[in-house]
Structures are given as structure tokens and as C-alpha cells.
Z-matrix of the N, CA and C atoms (Angstrom, degrees):
N
C 1 1.453
C 2 1.519 1 109.90
N 3 1.321 2 115.89 1 149.07
C 4 1.454 3 120.57 2 177.39
C 5 1.514 4 110.70 3 -72.07
N 6 1.331 5 116.06 4 155.30
C 7 1.452 6 121.45 5 173.36
C 8 1.522 7 108.54 6 -56.69
N 9 1.320 8 117.10 7 137.34
C 10 1.458 9 120.42 8 178.55
C 11 1.503 10 113.95 9 88.36
N 12 1.342 11 117.84 10 -3.60
C 13 1.454 12 120.00 11 -178.59
C 14 1.519 13 109.09 12 -71.51
N 15 1.311 14 116.20 13 136.84
C 16 1.460 15 120.21 14 177.38
C 17 1.508 16 110.33 15 -168.47
N 18 1.311 17 114.87 16 166.27
C 19 1.459 18 120.25 17 179.01
C 20 1.516 19 109.70 18 -84.51
N 21 1.320 20 116.30 19 153.19
C 22 1.453 21 121.93 20 -179.02
C 23 1.520 22 108.79 21 -146.76
N 24 1.315 23 115.63 22 159.10
C 25 1.463 24 120.39 23 176.37
C 26 1.522 25 111.64 24 -87.36
N 27 1.311 26 116.80 25 1.83
C 28 1.459 27 121.13 26 -179.30
C 29 1.527 28 109.21 27 -136.79
N 30 1.319 29 116.68 28 178.61
C 31 1.460 30 121.46 29 179.24
C 32 1.522 31 109.44 30 -124.85
N 33 1.317 32 115.17 31 154.78
C 34 1.458 33 121.02 32 -178.46
C 35 1.515 34 109.50 33 -128.51
N 36 1.328 35 115.28 34 146.38
C 37 1.463 36 121.88 35 178.69
C 38 1.529 37 108.08 36 -122.01
N 39 1.329 38 115.38 37 132.63
C 40 1.465 39 121.98 38 177.23
C 41 1.523 40 108.58 39 -102.14
N 42 1.336 41 116.18 40 139.19
C 43 1.467 42 119.72 41 179.48
C 44 1.526 43 110.06 42 -153.62
N 45 1.319 44 114.89 43 166.17
C 46 1.469 45 123.37 44 171.76
C 47 1.529 46 114.28 45 54.30
N 48 1.321 47 117.15 46 48.62
C 49 1.462 48 119.87 47 173.61
C 50 1.521 49 108.19 48 -67.72
N 51 1.331 50 116.31 49 129.09
C 52 1.468 51 120.59 50 -179.81
C 53 1.519 52 109.77 51 -133.00
N 54 1.324 53 115.16 52 133.67
C 55 1.456 54 122.12 53 169.95
C 56 1.518 55 104.88 54 -103.55
N 57 1.347 56 116.33 55 121.08
C 58 1.468 57 121.47 56 -170.52
C 59 1.529 58 113.33 57 -54.09
N 60 1.326 59 117.38 58 -42.68
C 61 1.468 60 121.16 59 -179.04
C 62 1.519 61 109.70 60 -129.05
N 63 1.325 62 116.09 61 142.16
C 64 1.467 63 120.52 62 176.60
C 65 1.518 64 111.73 63 -76.47
N 66 1.353 65 116.64 64 -30.06
C 67 1.461 66 121.53 65 -179.49
C 68 1.520 67 108.91 66 -132.46
N 69 1.337 68 115.59 67 136.11
C 70 1.460 69 121.66 68 177.68
C 71 1.521 70 108.57 69 -135.47
N 72 1.326 71 115.67 70 158.53
C 73 1.463 72 120.15 71 172.72
C 74 1.524 73 108.05 72 -90.77
N 75 1.323 74 115.88 73 173.84
C 76 1.463 75 120.37 74 -179.29
C 77 1.527 76 112.42 75 -70.20
N 78 1.338 77 117.88 76 -2.12
C 79 1.468 78 121.69 77 -179.75
C 80 1.530 79 112.92 78 -105.91
N 81 1.332 80 117.49 79 -5.04
C 82 1.464 81 120.86 80 -173.90
C 83 1.528 82 113.06 81 -101.02
N 84 1.344 83 114.49 82 144.52
C 85 1.460 84 120.65 83 170.89
C 86 1.522 85 109.37 84 -72.26
N 87 1.319 86 115.74 85 153.41
C 88 1.462 87 122.23 86 173.55
C 89 1.523 88 106.71 87 -112.08
N 90 1.338 89 116.76 88 124.14
C 91 1.465 90 121.61 89 -179.39
C 92 1.524 91 108.76 90 -106.70
N 93 1.336 92 115.46 91 126.66
C 94 1.462 93 122.50 92 179.71
C 95 1.521 94 107.76 93 -122.31
N 96 1.337 95 116.76 94 130.88
C 97 1.461 96 120.91 95 176.24
C 98 1.521 97 109.44 96 -125.53
N 99 1.332 98 115.08 97 152.52
C 100 1.460 99 121.48 98 177.39
C 101 1.524 100 107.68 99 -150.31
N 102 1.326 101 115.96 100 144.49
C 103 1.460 102 120.82 101 175.58
C 104 1.518 103 109.29 102 -94.71
N 105 1.332 104 115.61 103 136.02
C 106 1.461 105 121.97 104 176.72
C 107 1.521 106 107.24 105 -122.53
N 108 1.333 107 116.41 106 127.93
C 109 1.463 108 122.52 107 -178.53
C 110 1.523 109 109.50 108 -119.13
N 111 1.327 110 115.62 109 135.14
C 112 1.462 111 120.29 110 171.48
C 113 1.520 112 106.12 111 -81.59
N 114 1.316 113 116.96 112 104.91
C 115 1.466 114 121.62 113 -176.69
C 116 1.529 115 112.20 114 -95.11
N 117 1.321 116 116.78 115 8.58
C 118 1.461 117 121.13 116 179.62
C 119 1.517 118 112.46 117 -98.04
N 120 1.341 119 114.62 118 -166.29
C 121 1.464 120 121.49 119 -175.25
C 122 1.520 121 114.25 120 -103.24
N 123 1.324 122 118.33 121 -6.19
C 124 1.461 123 120.84 122 -179.85
C 125 1.526 124 109.66 123 -131.05
N 126 1.334 125 115.90 124 158.67
C 127 1.462 126 120.82 125 177.14
C 128 1.522 127 109.26 126 -64.49
N 129 1.314 128 116.06 127 150.72
C 130 1.457 129 119.17 128 179.48
C 131 1.513 130 112.58 129 -160.07
N 132 1.321 131 114.30 130 160.55
C 133 1.465 132 121.54 131 176.61
C 134 1.526 133 108.68 132 -104.40
N 135 1.319 134 114.70 133 142.91
C 136 1.463 135 120.77 134 179.13
C 137 1.523 136 108.79 135 -133.65
N 138 1.324 137 116.44 136 136.63
C 139 1.459 138 121.40 137 172.48
C 140 1.524 139 106.77 138 -95.84
N 141 1.325 140 115.71 139 116.61
C 142 1.465 141 122.37 140 -178.24
C 143 1.529 142 107.17 141 -96.68
N 144 1.338 143 116.71 142 116.80
C 145 1.464 144 122.66 143 -176.80
C 146 1.523 145 110.77 144 -103.77
N 147 1.325 146 116.34 145 136.61
C 148 1.466 147 122.41 146 172.88
C 149 1.525 148 108.00 147 -111.67
N 150 1.330 149 115.65 148 123.31
C 151 1.463 150 121.64 149 177.31
C 152 1.520 151 109.33 150 -110.41
N 153 1.333 152 115.22 151 148.49
C 154 1.458 153 121.88 152 -177.90
C 155 1.522 154 109.13 153 -131.08
N 156 1.320 155 116.15 154 137.17
C 157 1.458 156 121.76 155 175.59
C 158 1.515 157 109.62 156 -140.92
N 159 1.328 158 116.17 157 158.91
C 160 1.465 159 120.98 158 179.78
C 161 1.518 160 108.93 159 -127.31
N 162 1.311 161 115.85 160 142.71
C 163 1.462 162 121.34 161 -177.41
C 164 1.526 163 113.04 162 -64.61
N 165 1.341 164 117.71 163 -40.06
C 166 1.466 165 120.08 164 -174.59
C 167 1.524 166 110.03 165 -149.61
N 168 1.311 167 116.19 166 141.77
C 169 1.461 168 123.28 167 170.67
C 170 1.517 169 108.30 168 -142.86
N 171 1.330 170 115.60 169 159.22
C 172 1.467 171 120.52 170 177.38
C 173 1.522 172 111.70 171 -67.29
N 174 1.317 173 116.15 172 -28.49
C 175 1.464 174 120.55 173 -178.84
C 176 1.521 175 108.82 174 -117.77
N 177 1.334 176 116.25 175 159.60
C 178 1.459 177 120.86 176 179.36
C 179 1.527 178 109.65 177 -63.99
N 180 1.310 179 116.17 178 139.84
C 181 1.462 180 121.53 179 -178.89
C 182 1.522 181 109.22 180 -146.27
N 183 1.330 182 117.54 181 163.83
C 184 1.465 183 119.27 182 177.47
C 185 1.524 184 110.87 183 -61.87
N 186 1.323 185 116.21 184 147.34
C 187 1.460 186 120.73 185 177.00
C 188 1.521 187 109.32 186 -61.65
N 189 1.328 188 115.95 187 -42.00
C 190 1.456 189 120.96 188 173.11
C 191 1.513 190 107.58 189 -151.83
N 192 1.327 191 115.67 190 151.64
C 193 1.455 192 119.62 191 179.36
C 194 1.516 193 109.58 192 -140.90
N 195 1.326 194 114.80 193 152.49
C 196 1.454 195 120.52 194 179.12
C 197 1.515 196 108.94 195 -66.66
N 198 1.319 197 116.86 196 123.97
C 199 1.456 198 121.66 197 -178.11
C 200 1.520 199 112.24 198 -108.28
N 201 1.320 200 117.47 199 -24.17
C 202 1.455 201 120.22 200 179.72
C 203 1.510 202 110.61 201 -171.91
N 204 1.327 203 115.05 202 160.82
C 205 1.463 204 119.31 203 175.96
C 206 1.521 205 109.00 204 -154.29
N 207 1.313 206 115.53 205 158.88
C 208 1.459 207 122.38 206 178.57
C 209 1.523 208 107.71 207 -147.12
N 210 1.313 209 117.00 208 134.59
C 211 1.465 210 121.27 209 177.68
C 212 1.523 211 107.40 210 -102.36
N 213 1.331 212 116.01 211 124.69
C 214 1.460 213 120.56 212 -176.20
C 215 1.523 214 110.34 213 -125.37
N 216 1.326 215 115.46 214 153.65
C 217 1.461 216 122.99 215 174.73
C 218 1.518 217 107.60 216 -112.06
N 219 1.333 218 116.30 217 126.97
C 220 1.464 219 120.87 218 -179.40
C 221 1.522 220 110.23 219 -127.76
N 222 1.322 221 115.16 220 137.54
C 223 1.459 222 121.77 221 173.05
C 224 1.527 223 108.36 222 -80.48
N 225 1.340 224 118.25 223 162.02
C 226 1.472 225 120.12 224 178.63
C 227 1.533 226 111.14 225 -54.38
N 228 1.320 227 116.68 226 129.49
C 229 1.461 228 121.91 227 178.94
C 230 1.519 229 114.85 228 81.62
N 231 1.314 230 118.31 229 -9.02
C 232 1.465 231 121.59 230 -177.72
C 233 1.524 232 110.70 231 -77.41
N 234 1.339 233 115.69 232 141.64
C 235 1.463 234 122.65 233 175.62
C 236 1.517 235 108.73 234 -118.77
N 237 1.315 236 116.15 235 139.00
C 238 1.461 237 121.05 236 176.90
C 239 1.518 238 109.14 237 -131.94
N 240 1.335 239 115.87 238 137.42
C 241 1.460 240 120.55 239 173.30
C 242 1.526 241 108.15 240 -86.47
N 243 1.315 242 116.19 241 125.99
C 244 1.460 243 122.13 242 178.27
C 245 1.526 244 107.52 243 -106.09
N 246 1.334 245 115.83 244 132.29
C 247 1.467 246 121.18 245 -175.44
C 248 1.528 247 109.73 246 -117.76
N 249 1.323 248 115.07 247 134.04
C 250 1.457 249 122.29 248 175.04
C 251 1.525 250 108.18 249 -121.21
N 252 1.327 251 116.78 250 140.73
C 253 1.465 252 122.02 251 175.22
C 254 1.529 253 107.58 252 -119.25
N 255 1.327 254 115.60 253 120.72
C 256 1.465 255 121.40 254 178.75
C 257 1.528 256 107.36 255 -100.82
N 258 1.318 257 116.43 256 114.66
C 259 1.466 258 122.10 257 179.77
C 260 1.538 259 110.01 258 -77.04
N 261 1.333 260 117.57 259 151.13
C 262 1.470 261 120.49 260 -177.59
C 263 1.528 262 113.77 261 -54.54
N 264 1.331 263 117.27 262 -39.94
C 265 1.466 264 118.85 263 -178.24
C 266 1.530 265 112.45 264 -63.73
N 267 1.333 266 117.52 265 -21.30
C 268 1.468 267 121.20 266 177.25
C 269 1.533 268 111.38 267 -73.68
N 270 1.320 269 117.15 268 -14.77
C 271 1.462 270 121.68 269 177.14
C 272 1.524 271 111.38 270 -90.90
N 273 1.325 272 116.20 271 -4.38
C 274 1.462 273 120.37 272 -176.98
C 275 1.524 274 110.83 273 -90.52
N 276 1.309 275 114.86 274 168.91
C 277 1.462 276 121.36 275 177.71
C 278 1.523 277 108.57 276 -149.66
N 279 1.313 278 116.22 277 166.73
C 280 1.459 279 121.04 278 179.40
C 281 1.520 280 108.82 279 -79.55
N 282 1.312 281 115.90 280 118.01
C 283 1.456 282 120.91 281 179.22
C 284 1.519 283 111.55 282 -79.07
N 285 1.319 284 115.93 283 -178.82
C 286 1.463 285 119.90 284 -176.64
C 287 1.524 286 112.56 285 -67.21
N 288 1.331 287 117.70 286 -19.17
C 289 1.464 288 121.09 287 176.88
C 290 1.532 289 111.34 288 -96.04
N 291 1.326 290 116.83 289 12.49
C 292 1.464 291 124.55 290 177.96
C 293 1.529 292 113.02 291 66.84
N 294 1.316 293 117.24 292 21.29
C 295 1.464 294 121.40 293 174.01
C 296 1.514 295 108.07 294 -104.91
N 297 1.330 296 115.52 295 147.67
C 298 1.462 297 120.49 296 179.30
C 299 1.519 298 109.02 297 -74.20
N 300 1.353 299 116.32 298 128.00
C 301 1.460 300 120.46 299 179.91
C 302 1.521 301 110.05 300 -133.27
N 303 1.314 302 114.19 301 157.63
C 304 1.459 303 120.98 302 172.91
C 305 1.520 304 106.48 303 -130.06
N 306 1.323 305 115.42 304 135.57
C 307 1.458 306 120.83 305 -179.96
C 308 1.521 307 109.40 306 -113.00
N 309 1.313 308 117.30 307 149.88
C 310 1.457 309 118.99 308 171.70
C 311 1.523 310 108.91 309 -63.83
N 312 1.301 311 115.47 310 150.64
C 313 1.460 312 119.16 311 178.73
C 314 1.510 313 111.81 312 160.74
N 315 1.319 314 115.30 313 179.74
C 316 1.460 315 122.12 314 -178.14
C 317 1.519 316 110.04 315 -99.41
N 318 1.322 317 115.14 316 130.34
C 319 1.456 318 122.51 317 177.66
C 320 1.523 319 108.92 318 -112.65
N 321 1.328 320 115.41 319 148.52
C 322 1.463 321 121.45 320 179.07
C 323 1.524 322 108.18 321 -118.89
N 324 1.340 323 116.71 322 129.90
C 325 1.458 324 121.67 323 174.60
C 326 1.520 325 108.40 324 -110.52
N 327 1.320 326 116.46 325 145.50
C 328 1.460 327 120.05 326 176.32
C 329 1.522 328 109.49 327 -138.58
N 330 1.323 329 114.36 328 139.29
C 331 1.459 330 123.04 329 175.15
C 332 1.521 331 105.61 330 -136.45
N 333 1.333 332 116.71 331 121.39
C 334 1.461 333 118.91 332 -174.13
C 335 1.520 334 108.81 333 59.74
N 336 1.323 335 116.26 334 -130.51
C 337 1.470 336 120.19 335 178.57
C 338 1.528 337 111.97 336 -100.61
N 339 1.332 338 117.36 337 17.20
C 340 1.466 339 122.33 338 -178.32
C 341 1.526 340 110.18 339 -104.84
N 342 1.333 341 115.57 340 147.22
C 343 1.458 342 121.52 341 -178.12
C 344 1.522 343 110.80 342 -131.68
N 345 1.321 344 115.28 343 151.50
C 346 1.452 345 122.26 344 173.26
C 347 1.517 346 108.25 345 -149.00
N 348 1.320 347 116.80 346 165.48
C 349 1.459 348 120.64 347 179.17
C 350 1.522 349 110.32 348 -135.21
N 351 1.311 350 115.02 349 159.21
C 352 1.460 351 121.84 350 169.94
C 353 1.517 352 107.14 351 -149.18
N 354 1.321 353 114.95 352 160.60
C 355 1.463 354 120.48 353 -177.35
C 356 1.517 355 109.59 354 -121.31
N 357 1.319 356 116.03 355 133.46
C 358 1.459 357 121.48 356 172.46
C 359 1.521 358 106.77 357 -92.14
N 360 1.330 359 115.85 358 124.81
C 361 1.464 360 121.13 359 -179.42
C 362 1.524 361 108.59 360 -116.72
N 363 1.310 362 116.48 361 155.70
C 364 1.454 363 120.16 362 178.12
C 365 1.510 364 111.01 363 139.70
N 366 1.352 365 115.72 364 -154.33
C 367 1.460 366 119.72 365 -178.15
C 368 1.523 367 111.14 366 -59.99
N 369 1.309 368 115.91 367 157.10
C 370 1.463 369 119.91 368 -178.77
C 371 1.529 370 111.44 369 -56.40
N 372 1.325 371 116.91 370 -44.92
C 373 1.465 372 120.78 371 177.49
C 374 1.520 373 108.50 372 -138.58
N 375 1.313 374 116.62 373 132.12
C 376 1.464 375 122.15 374 176.93
C 377 1.520 376 107.80 375 -114.24
N 378 1.329 377 116.94 376 124.06
C 379 1.461 378 121.16 377 178.58
C 380 1.520 379 109.57 378 -92.84
N 381 1.314 380 116.22 379 138.13
C 382 1.456 381 121.96 380 174.14
C 383 1.522 382 107.99 381 -96.84
N 384 1.330 383 117.42 382 153.80
C 385 1.466 384 120.04 383 -179.83
C 386 1.529 385 111.49 384 -60.37
N 387 1.311 386 115.68 385 146.58
C 388 1.459 387 121.13 386 173.98
C 389 1.515 388 113.71 387 81.91
N 390 1.295 389 113.38 388 174.78
C 391 1.460 390 121.45 389 179.79
C 392 1.517 391 109.31 390 -112.09
N 393 1.311 392 115.32 391 164.09
C 394 1.458 393 121.04 392 176.96
C 395 1.519 394 108.17 393 -70.89
N 396 1.319 395 116.60 394 135.14
C 397 1.476 396 120.82 395 -179.43
C 398 1.495 397 110.56 396 -96.73
């Protein structure tokens, strides 16, 4: 089961997933929004999970990983926009020299059963200050 999976007395519908920009540089935040609606008859809480994956990296990495989550309370029929901000350093990984790097490429975000993509453009490899601890 996915993180956040649980039983509820109501149902929720996800819609309108939006990635603010199709292309970003290694210095820009990525903003993702999604609407969540309580489509049931009683109030309920929902954990909204954002997963992130990348098409290619120099080193092995998870196919997708949990990048953020938010727990919300919705009344019957209520819709709430949930916003996630992905900071540039969250797109980086430990390279073979143990320094944090970010590579240009296509990333995939998923929330519920909805998907979106964005592309990091810029230098082939961008090093962040410091080493991985």
C-alpha cells in the first residue's frame, strides 16, 4: 500500500493537477497544485501525497519517491486546492564524487491518480555547495 493509505467513511476525488512551469532552471522552485474534493456524504480527512520521479540519472535512484504530503479536512462537497513547492535541492542527488548535483532532465510528479511533468534545463551538471552528509 502507498504511504497515507487508509480507510475512510467518505470518498475523495482529485482533479486539476497543475505544474506551474513546464521548464525550470536548477535555481527555480517547482510549484504543483491539485484540487481535492470530498465527494462523499460525511466530513473526512485525507492525506494528499506528492511523488516525484526522474527519467534518467547517472546513478541508480528510486523510480519514484515521496516528496511531500498534506493532511486536510474536508466537509461533504467541499473542494480545497493543495499546493506543494519543490525546492531545487530536492531535485539533486549524491553524485559519484559524493557532491550534491542536479542534472537537466524530465521529472514526473504524481498526486493520487494524476500525473504531470516538468523539465529542468541548464548546464549538464550543477553542483551544490558542500558534500552529502
